C-alpha positions, -999 to 999 in steps of 0.1 A, spaced: 0 1 0 16 33 -13 13 66 5 31 94 -12 26 119 16 42 95 41 71 89 17 76 127 15 76 130 52 102 102 57 124 116 28 124 152 44 131 141 80 165 135 97 153 130 133 123 108 134 105 97 166 88 63 161 62 54 186 51 19 186 22 -1 200 9 -38 200 -1 -35 162 36 -38 151 42 -72 169 9 -90 161 25 -105 130 53 -118 151 29 -138 172 24 -116 201 -11 -111 212 -26 -77 212 -36 -67 247 -62 -39 239 -74 -50 206 -109 -64 199 -96 -100 209 -71 -86 236 -61 -100 268 -74 -71 289 -110 -87 281 -101 -120 294 -81 -113 324 -84 -92 355 -50 -76 363 -28 -84 392 -18 -50 406 16 -41 416 6 -35 454 -12 -69 457 22 -85 440 43 -69 466 22 -78 496 5 -111 490 21 -143 482 -8 -159 462 -9 -127 441 27 -132 432 22 -169 423 -10 -159 402 12 -133 383 40 -155 376 16 -182 364 0 -158 339 33 -147 327 45 -182 322 14 -189 299 27 -163 275 64 -167 279 70 -191 249 54 -166 225 77 -138 238 106 -162 237 103 -175 203 90 -143 187 111 -128 157 111 -91 146 87 -82 118 88 -61 89 79 -29 109 108 -36 134 133 -41 105 121 -9 87 128 10 118 164 -4 119 168 8 82 158 43 91 186 41 120 212 29 95 201 58 71 208 84 100 172 92 101 161 81 135 161 102 168 143 75 190 121 45 191 95 49 220 77 17 225 47 5 247 55 -32 239 73 -55 264 84 -81 237 118 -69 231 115 -72 194 129 -36 186 160 -47 204 162 -82 187 158 -65 153 189 -43 160 175 -9 172 205 5 192 199 8 230 206 45 233 178 52 208 151 27 224 128 36 252 108 7 264 83 25 283 65 -6 299 96 -26 304 107 -58 287 100 -94 293 137 -102 284 148 -97 319 135 -102 354 141 -76 381 144 -75 418 119 -52 435 144 -45 462 179 -42 449 172 -37 412 194 -65 401 184 -82 366 183 -117 357 178 -137 325 141 -145 322 143 -181 310 160 -197 340 136 -178 363 105 -193 345 122 -228 347 125 -224 383 91 -212 389 76 -240 368 94 -266 388 88 -252 422 56 -234 419 69 -206 441 76 -171 431 113 -166 425 133 -146 449 165 -126 444 198 -135 461 191 -105 484 158 -119 494 137 -95 474 108 -104 451 116 -112 416 91 -98 388 95 -96 349 108 -63 342 75 -49 330 54 -22 344 23 -39 362 -10 -22 369 -6 4 395 32 5 391 49 39 382 67 43 349 105 45 351 109 84 354 142 83 334 125 66 304 96 91 305 121 119 305 140 103 276 108 101 256 96 134 261 131 148 253 131 129 221 96 143 212 108 177 216 141 172 196 124 151 165 115 166 133 88 141 127 67 117 148 51 86 136 29 64 157 25 28 145 0 2 157 -12 19 189 -47 29 200 -28 60 216 -52 54 248 -28 47 275 -12 78 292 13 92 298 29 71 271 4 84 244 14 121 256 47 116 240 38 117 203 13 146 213 42 166 228 62 164 194 30 177 176 26 204 201 61 214 193 49 218 157 63 186 144 44 166 117 24 140 134 18 108 113 -6 78 128 -9 44 112 -33 20 127 -58 -5 119 -89 8 139 -96 40 157 -71 58 180 -76 82 208 -59 110 186 -81 106 157 -97 140 147 -72 162 164 -60 191 144 -25 185 152 -25 151 134 -8 158 99 -16 125 83 -39 95 95 -36 64 75 -61 36 83 -45 2 77 -23 -27 88 13 -11 97 30 -41 80 12 -33 47 20 5 50 51 14 67 79 -8 55 71 -3 19 71 36 25 104 34 43 120 15 14 108 39 -11 118 69 7 153 56 13 155 45 -22 147 80 -35 171 97 -10 199 73 -26 190 82 -61 189 118 -54 224 117 -38 237 96 -66 226 123 -90 
């Protein structure tokens, strides 16, 4: 699916902020959380305060995470993740701010200093007391064998390094995201309903600073109809974004050759 306006925006920008949601990872086998068949409709959340004070809540939390662990472990980056890496290699990327916890941007090759995982990552387990991080797989193996929620060497509770309901986002990650929004020259939101704040405030910040704001999503978003949205494309991000990136980079290369 070709969109010339999107191609022109990509060609003319050298500091793009990419904001991604679950829609960029569904083709990689990661189930959407807030979509029509999302997990939020089938599971009541385990809140962070309950996790910290109640042993049964910790076991329930680990059991639920274990159910989805294989899909995270085995998932491979999709076309959108790879297109974002191509933008970085072309020197056009300011930052990638993602709501996703699957680690696929990192797997695809997005540089750590450009990546902000606002809601954390399933690729690590973190102690809630000392902050030490562990590989995820061995922790799930230990839980599966014992049935007991794992503990850190310091005695603290271990939890996948994701943001739970009722848990504050990392303040440094938020600052990095908003700073990137202020410094970018274009912001593109991909595969997100843009309904979760403060994450969804980041692309808005860029738009409020006068930067072009492009939204690509299959289904409505909370920012639809806002006057500061420069371009709204309805459709599957896999069908729209990678081809536009390829065309934009090809045209830039051809112009440079001339």
